SEPAZA-417988 format. One record per residue: residue number from 1; residue in three letters; x, y, z of N, C-alpha, C in turn. Coordinates in steps of 0.1 Angstrom, whole numbers, plus 5000, padded with zeros to 4 digits. Atoms other than C-alpha are relative to their C-alpha. Layout:
BEGIN
+------+--------+------+------+------+------+------+------+------+------+------+
! kero ! lumkol !  nxx !  nyy !  nzz ! caxx ! cayy ! cazz !  cxx !  cyy !  czz !
+------+--------+------+------+------+------+------+------+------+------+------+
!  NUM !    ALA !    X !    Y !    Z !    X !    Y !    Z !    X !    Y !    Z !
...
+------+--------+------+------+------+------+------+------+------+------+------+
//
This chain:
BEGIN
+------+--------+------+------+------+------+------+------+------+------+------+
! kero ! lumkol !  nxx !  nyy !  nzz ! caxx ! cayy ! cazz !  cxx !  cyy !  czz !
+------+--------+------+------+------+------+------+------+------+------+------+
!    1 !    MET ! 5006 ! 4988 ! 5005 ! 4949 ! 4918 ! 5203 ! 5005 ! 5003 ! 4986 !
!    2 !    SER ! 4995 ! 4996 ! 5014 ! 4951 ! 4927 ! 5166 ! 5003 ! 5014 ! 4999 !
!    3 !    ARG ! 4996 ! 4986 ! 5002 ! 4968 ! 4958 ! 5156 ! 4999 ! 5004 ! 4986 !
!    4 !    PHE ! 5000 ! 4995 ! 5014 ! 4962 ! 4978 ! 5125 ! 5013 ! 5007 ! 4997 !
!    5 !    PRO ! 4988 ! 4993 ! 5004 ! 4992 ! 4990 ! 5106 ! 4998 ! 5015 ! 4999 !
!    6 !    THR ! 5001 ! 4986 ! 5002 ! 4999 ! 5027 ! 5107 ! 5007 ! 5004 ! 4988 !
!    7 !    LEU ! 4994 ! 4995 ! 5012 ! 5008 ! 5047 ! 5077 ! 5011 ! 5011 ! 5004 !
!    8 !    SER ! 4989 ! 4991 ! 4998 ! 5041 ! 5066 ! 5076 ! 4996 ! 5014 ! 4995 !
!    9 !    PRO ! 5003 ! 4986 ! 5005 ! 5041 ! 5104 ! 5070 ! 5002 ! 5000 ! 4984 !
!   10 !    ASN ! 4997 ! 5001 ! 5015 ! 5056 ! 5096 ! 5035 ! 4988 ! 4994 ! 4993 !
!   11 !    THR ! 5011 ! 5006 ! 5006 ! 5027 ! 5073 ! 5027 ! 4988 ! 5009 ! 5000 !
!   12 !    MET ! 5011 ! 4990 ! 4999 ! 5002 ! 5099 ! 5039 ! 5001 ! 5011 ! 4990 !
!   13 !    ASP ! 4997 ! 4990 ! 5010 ! 5019 ! 5125 ! 5017 ! 4997 ! 4995 ! 4986 !
!   14 !    PHE ! 5002 ! 5006 ! 5013 ! 5018 ! 5101 ! 4987 ! 4985 ! 4999 ! 4998 !
!   15 !    LEU ! 5014 ! 5001 ! 5001 ! 4981 ! 5094 ! 4993 ! 4993 ! 5013 ! 4998 !
!   16 !    GLY ! 5006 ! 4986 ! 5002 ! 4973 ! 5131 ! 4996 ! 5003 ! 5005 ! 4986 !
!   17 !    ASN ! 4997 ! 4996 ! 5014 ! 4991 ! 5138 ! 4963 ! 4991 ! 4993 ! 4990 !
!   18 !    LEU ! 5009 ! 5007 ! 5009 ! 4971 ! 5111 ! 4946 ! 4986 ! 5006 ! 5000 !
!   19 !    ASP ! 5013 ! 4994 ! 4998 ! 4939 ! 5126 ! 4960 ! 4999 ! 5013 ! 4992 !
!   20 !    ARG ! 4999 ! 4986 ! 5007 ! 4949 ! 5161 ! 4947 ! 5000 ! 4998 ! 4985 !
!   21 !    GLN ! 4999 ! 5002 ! 5014 ! 4958 ! 5147 ! 4913 ! 4986 ! 4995 ! 4995 !
!   22 !    GLU ! 5013 ! 5005 ! 5005 ! 4925 ! 5128 ! 4910 ! 4990 ! 5011 ! 5000 !
!   23 !    ASN ! 5010 ! 4990 ! 5000 ! 4904 ! 5157 ! 4921 ! 5002 ! 5011 ! 4990 !
!   24 !    GLY ! 4997 ! 4990 ! 5010 ! 4921 ! 5179 ! 4896 ! 4997 ! 4996 ! 4985 !
!   25 !    LEU ! 5003 ! 5005 ! 5013 ! 4911 ! 5157 ! 4867 ! 4986 ! 5002 ! 4996 !
!   26 !    PRO ! 5014 ! 4999 ! 5004 ! 4880 ! 5161 ! 4846 ! 4993 ! 4987 ! 5003 !
!   27 !    GLU ! 5008 ! 5012 ! 4995 ! 4853 ! 5136 ! 4856 ! 5002 ! 4988 ! 4991 !
!   28 !    ASN ! 4998 ! 5012 ! 5009 ! 4858 ! 5114 ! 4825 ! 5013 ! 4994 ! 5002 !
!   29 !    GLN ! 4986 ! 5006 ! 4998 ! 4895 ! 5109 ! 4834 ! 5002 ! 4994 ! 5014 !
!   30 !    ARG ! 4998 ! 5004 ! 4986 ! 4890 ! 5102 ! 4871 ! 5000 ! 4985 ! 5001 !
!   31 !    ARG ! 5001 ! 5014 ! 4999 ! 4879 ! 5066 ! 4867 ! 5012 ! 4993 ! 4994 !
!   32 !    GLU ! 4988 ! 5006 ! 5007 ! 4908 ! 5058 ! 4843 ! 5012 ! 5002 ! 5010 !
!   33 !    PHE ! 4989 ! 4998 ! 4990 ! 4932 ! 5073 ! 4869 ! 4999 ! 4990 ! 5012 !
!   34 !    GLU ! 5002 ! 5009 ! 4989 ! 4916 ! 5053 ! 4897 ! 5004 ! 4986 ! 4996 !
!   35 !    LEU ! 4997 ! 5013 ! 5004 ! 4919 ! 5021 ! 4877 ! 5015 ! 4998 ! 4999 !
!   36 !    ALA ! 4985 ! 5001 ! 5002 ! 4956 ! 5028 ! 4869 ! 5006 ! 4999 ! 5014 !
!   37 !    VAL ! 4994 ! 5001 ! 4986 ! 4964 ! 5034 ! 4906 ! 4996 ! 4987 ! 5006 !
!   38 !    GLU ! 5004 ! 5013 ! 4994 ! 4944 ! 5003 ! 4917 ! 5008 ! 4989 ! 4994 !
!   39 !    THR ! 4991 ! 5011 ! 5006 ! 4963 ! 4981 ! 4892 ! 5014 ! 5001 ! 5005 !
!   40 !    GLU ! 4986 ! 4999 ! 4995 ! 4996 ! 4995 ! 4903 ! 5001 ! 4995 ! 5015 !
!   41 !    LEU ! 4999 ! 5005 ! 4986 ! 4988 ! 4989 ! 4940 ! 4998 ! 4985 ! 5001 !
!   42 !    GLU ! 5001 ! 5014 ! 5000 ! 4976 ! 4954 ! 4933 ! 5013 ! 4993 ! 4996 !
!   43 !    ASP ! 4988 ! 5006 ! 5004 ! 5008 ! 4946 ! 4915 ! 5011 ! 5001 ! 5012 !
!   44 !    VAL ! 4991 ! 4998 ! 4989 ! 5028 ! 4960 ! 4945 ! 4997 ! 4990 ! 5011 !
!   45 !    LEU ! 5005 ! 5009 ! 4989 ! 5007 ! 4940 ! 4970 ! 5003 ! 4985 ! 4996 !
!   46 !    GLU ! 4996 ! 5014 ! 5004 ! 5012 ! 4908 ! 4950 ! 5015 ! 4997 ! 5001 !
!   47 !    ALA ! 4986 ! 5002 ! 4998 ! 5049 ! 4913 ! 4949 ! 5004 ! 4999 ! 5014 !
!   48 !    PHE ! 4997 ! 5000 ! 4986 ! 5050 ! 4920 ! 4986 ! 4996 ! 4986 ! 5006 !
!   49 !    ASN ! 5005 ! 5013 ! 4994 ! 5029 ! 4889 ! 4994 ! 5009 ! 4988 ! 4995 !
!   50 !    ALA ! 4991 ! 5010 ! 5005 ! 5052 ! 4868 ! 4972 ! 5013 ! 5000 ! 5008 !
!   51 !    GLU ! 4988 ! 5000 ! 4992 ! 5082 ! 4880 ! 4991 ! 4998 ! 4995 ! 5014 !
!   52 !    VAL ! 5003 ! 5004 ! 4986 ! 5066 ! 4874 ! 5025 ! 4998 ! 4985 ! 5000 !
!   53 !    LYS ! 5002 ! 5015 ! 5001 ! 5057 ! 4838 ! 5014 ! 5014 ! 4993 ! 5000 !
!   54 !    ASN ! 4987 ! 5006 ! 5001 ! 5094 ! 4832 ! 5009 ! 5009 ! 5002 ! 5012 !
!   55 !    VAL ! 4993 ! 4997 ! 4987 ! 5104 ! 4844 ! 5044 ! 4996 ! 4989 ! 5009 !
!   56 !    PRO ! 5003 ! 5010 ! 4990 ! 5107 ! 4816 ! 5070 ! 4991 ! 5005 ! 5011 !
!   57 !    ASN ! 5009 ! 4996 ! 4989 ! 5080 ! 4817 ! 5097 ! 5007 ! 5006 ! 5012 !
!   58 !    GLN ! 4992 ! 4995 ! 4988 ! 5106 ! 4821 ! 5125 ! 5005 ! 5014 ! 4998 !
!   59 !    GLN ! 4995 ! 4986 ! 5003 ! 5120 ! 4852 ! 5108 ! 4989 ! 5010 ! 5000 !
!   60 !    LEU ! 5012 ! 4991 ! 4999 ! 5085 ! 4867 ! 5105 ! 4996 ! 5002 ! 5014 !
!   61 !    ASN ! 5003 ! 4999 ! 4986 ! 5078 ! 4859 ! 5141 ! 5010 ! 5009 ! 5008 !
!   62 !    ASP ! 4990 ! 4992 ! 4994 ! 5111 ! 4875 ! 5152 ! 4998 ! 5015 ! 4996 !
!   63 !    ALA ! 5003 ! 4987 ! 5004 ! 5103 ! 4906 ! 5131 ! 4988 ! 5006 ! 5007 !
!   64 !    HIS ! 5013 ! 4995 ! 4993 ! 5068 ! 4909 ! 5146 ! 5003 ! 5003 ! 5015 !
!   65 !    LEU ! 4997 ! 4998 ! 4986 ! 5082 ! 4906 ! 5182 ! 5009 ! 5012 ! 5001 !
!   66 !    ASN ! 4992 ! 4988 ! 5000 ! 5108 ! 4933 ! 5174 ! 4993 ! 5013 ! 4998 !
!   67 !    ASN ! 5007 ! 4988 ! 5003 ! 5082 ! 4957 ! 5163 ! 4990 ! 5004 ! 5011 !
!   68 !    LYS ! 5010 ! 4998 ! 4989 ! 5061 ! 4955 ! 5195 ! 5006 ! 5011 ! 5009 !
+------+--------+------+------+------+------+------+------+------+------+------+
//
């Protein structure tokens, strides 16, 4: 059974703050803000994926089993 990750309260607060910031911008600045956030998130995801690739499979399996 696949499980979807849940977001921590801190993550939800962060996303809520981003939404409020975006909605407070004039229309012409919203897209620029969205692109900046998207770029930042892509960079973070790429760095995370690079770290995960360097972790041995057994260690990932152990971490997965410990989180159940």
